[in-house]
C-alpha positions as CSV (number, residue, x, y, z in Angstrom):
1,V,2.9,-22.1,26.9
2,V,5.4,-20.5,29.2
3,E,6.2,-22.3,32.5
4,G,3.1,-24.4,32.2
5,V,0.9,-21.3,31.7
6,V,-1.0,-20.4,28.5
7,A,0.7,-17.0,27.8
8,G,-0.9,-16.3,24.4
9,F,-2.9,-17.6,21.5
10,L,-3.6,-16.9,17.9
11,T,-6.6,-17.8,15.8
12,A,-6.6,-17.8,12.0
13,R,-8.5,-19.1,9.0
14,I,-7.7,-19.5,5.3
15,D,-10.2,-18.1,2.8
16,I,-10.6,-17.5,-0.9
17,N,-11.9,-14.0,-1.4
18,E,-15.1,-14.5,-3.4
19,A,-16.7,-11.2,-2.4
20,I,-13.9,-9.1,-4.0
21,P,-12.2,-11.4,-6.4
22,F,-10.2,-8.6,-8.1
23,L,-8.0,-8.4,-5.0
24,T,-6.8,-12.0,-5.2
25,K,-8.3,-15.4,-6.2
26,L,-5.6,-17.2,-4.2
27,P,-6.1,-18.5,-0.7
28,V,-5.4,-15.9,2.0
29,C,-4.7,-16.6,5.7
30,R,-6.5,-14.2,7.9
31,I,-5.3,-13.8,11.5
32,T,-8.4,-12.9,13.4
33,T,-7.0,-12.8,17.0
34,V,-3.6,-12.5,18.5
35,V,-3.4,-12.2,22.3
36,V,-0.4,-12.3,24.6
37,D,-1.0,-12.1,28.4
38,E,0.2,-8.7,29.6
39,H,2.4,-10.4,32.2
40,H,4.3,-12.4,29.5
41,R,4.8,-9.7,26.8
42,S,8.3,-8.8,25.4
43,R,9.4,-12.5,25.6
44,G,9.0,-13.4,21.9
45,I,5.6,-15.0,22.3
46,G,3.9,-12.9,19.7
47,K,6.7,-13.5,17.2
48,A,6.5,-17.3,17.9
49,L,2.7,-17.3,17.4
50,I,3.1,-15.4,14.0
51,A,5.9,-17.8,13.0
52,H,3.8,-20.8,13.7
53,C,0.9,-19.3,11.8
54,D,3.3,-18.6,8.9
55,C,4.3,-22.2,8.7
56,W,0.7,-23.4,9.0
57,A,-0.5,-21.0,6.2
58,K,2.4,-22.0,3.9
59,A,1.6,-25.7,4.4
60,R,-1.9,-24.9,3.2
61,D,-0.8,-22.9,0.2
62,A,-2.0,-19.5,1.5
63,S,-0.6,-16.8,-0.8
64,Q,-0.3,-14.3,2.0
65,I,-1.2,-13.6,5.6
66,R,-3.4,-10.7,6.5
67,L,-4.5,-9.2,9.8
68,E,-6.1,-6.0,11.2
69,V,-4.7,-4.0,14.1
70,M,-6.2,-0.9,15.8
71,S,-4.4,2.3,14.9
72,F,-3.8,3.1,18.6
73,N,-2.1,-0.2,19.3
74,D,1.5,1.0,18.6
75,R,3.0,-2.0,20.3
76,A,1.2,-4.5,18.1
77,R,1.8,-2.4,14.9
78,S,5.5,-2.3,15.7
79,L,5.6,-6.1,16.1
80,Y,3.8,-6.7,12.9
81,E,6.0,-4.2,11.0
82,S,9.1,-5.9,12.4
83,L,7.9,-9.2,11.0
84,G,7.4,-7.7,7.5
85,F,3.7,-6.8,7.5
86,T,2.9,-3.6,5.7
87,R,-0.2,-1.4,5.7
88,Q,-2.5,-2.2,2.8
89,S,-5.7,-0.2,3.8
90,E,-7.3,1.9,6.4
91,T,-10.7,1.6,8.0
92,Y,-12.7,4.6,9.0
93,A,-15.6,4.7,11.6
94,R,-17.6,7.3,13.3
């Protein structure tokens, strides 16, 4: 909340990967949505949302945090990389 206005939000869940257990059998936090209102960007809101999620996930024994980002979203990719996220895979579509 910025100046009484909701400026951004994040949704996440913690799963145990049963579909592909060879990747990890530990709980993984998956961020499904990160949104910062375009009029409130570059104010640290995205970083604050991720930091809150990090604390939330650690408190629930998540072994890591994962998220997906569209390849054309340079701004979001830059944010996530600045916070220590690294690319683990690529998705192809046609």
